[in-house]
N, C-alpha and C positions, 0 to 999 in steps of 0.2 A: 373716690373722693366725691364725685358728683352725686352718687347714690346716697352717701352719708349726709351730704348737705340737703338733699331733697327730703330725706327722712326726718332730719331735724326741723326743716321748715314745715313739714306736714304736722309734726308734733306741736310746733308752735301755733300753727293755724287752729288745730283742734283745741288747744288750750285757750286761745283767744275766743273761739266760738263759745266755749264753756263759760268763760268769764263774762261775755256779753249776756248770756242767758241768766247767769247768777245776778248780774247787775239789775236786771229788771225787778227781781224780787226785793232787792235793797231799795230801789227807787220807790216801789209801791209801799214798802214798810215806812219809809220816810214820809211819804205823802199821807198815809193813813194816820200816822202819829201826829204830824203837824196839823193836819186838817181837823182831826178830832180835838186837839188841844185848842185850836183857834175857835172852832165852833162852840166848844164848851165855854170859852171866854165870852163869846157873843151871848150865849144863853144866860150866863152868870150876870153879865151887864144888864141884859133885858129884865131879869128877875129882880135884881138888887139895886138898880140905879136910884130909885126913889128913897129907899132905906139909907143909902149911902150919901144922899144929899147931892147927887149929881144932877145938873141941869138937864132937862129933856133934850135940848138941841145938842148938847155935848154927848149925851148917851147915844143919841141917834148917829152922830158923827163917829163915835167909837165903834158902834155896830157896823157901820159902813166901812170904816177903816179896817176892821178885823176881817170883814168879808173880802175886801180888796186884797188884803195880805194872803188870805186863803187862796184866792184866785191866782195870785202871783206864784204861790207855791205849786198850785196845780199846773200852771203854764210851764213852769220850770221843769217839773216832773215829766210832763208830756213831751217837752223838748228833748229831755234826756232819753226817753223811751224811743222817740223817732230816730234820734241819732244812733242809738244802740241797734235799732233794726237795720239802719243803713250800713252800719259797721258789720253787722252779721252778714248781710247780703254780700258785702265786699269780701269778707273772709271766705265765705262759701264759694264765691266765684273764683277766688284765688286757689282754694282747695281743688276745685274742678279743673282749673288750668294745670295744676301740678299733677293730678292723677291722670289727666289726658296725656301729658307728656311722659310720665314715668311708668304708668301701668298700661293703659289702653284708652283710645279715644272713647268718650262717653261712658267712662267707667262709673262716674257719679253724675246724676242728673243735676243740672243747674237749678237753683231756686227760681221760682216764678213769682213775681210780685202780684200776679192776678190771684194767687192763692192766699191773699191776705186774710180771708175769712177763716183760715185754719190757724193763723198765728195768734197766740195768746196775747201778744202785745196789742192787737186790735181790740180785744175785749177789755184789757186794762185801760187803754185810752178811752174807750167808750164809757167805762165805769167812772173815770176821772171827770170827763166832760159832763156826764149825766149828774154826778154828785154836785158839781159846781153849779150847774143850771138849776137843780132842785133847791140847793141852798139859797141861791139868789131869789128864786121864785117864792119860797117860803118866807124869806125875809121881807120881800117887797109886799107880799099879800097879807102877811099876818103880823110879823114882828114890828116893822116900822109903823104901820098904821095904829098899832096898839100903844105906841110910845108918843102920846099926845099930851 
């Protein structure tokens, strides 16, 4: 009975680890889709506000508002990725505890947080942060000054 329970728990842990890995791709897809749409709206507003008869101050406010919304989406996505990485660490440690007890001590090596440079979550987070910084930089240096 104990071995069956341990086997089922092990299967569950592996399934959860897989789900956490899959979620990263979903979160990145959501971020890319929303960020692309919002930045496209910023560019459309920048290009067309005069033709549409929108006041310059209102258009500038719209650009800033859309950029803030994009930043909020990025922050939410980054938070989900960090939480996913923490959940992955927890599941992996529980997997190691289970294999230590049921198979042999040190059967599986525990994950090390100092190996974060090997984790693709690190580079996804770096992409998100960089894209938001570049977006704001381009807006502040080029878009907003051109809207006078």
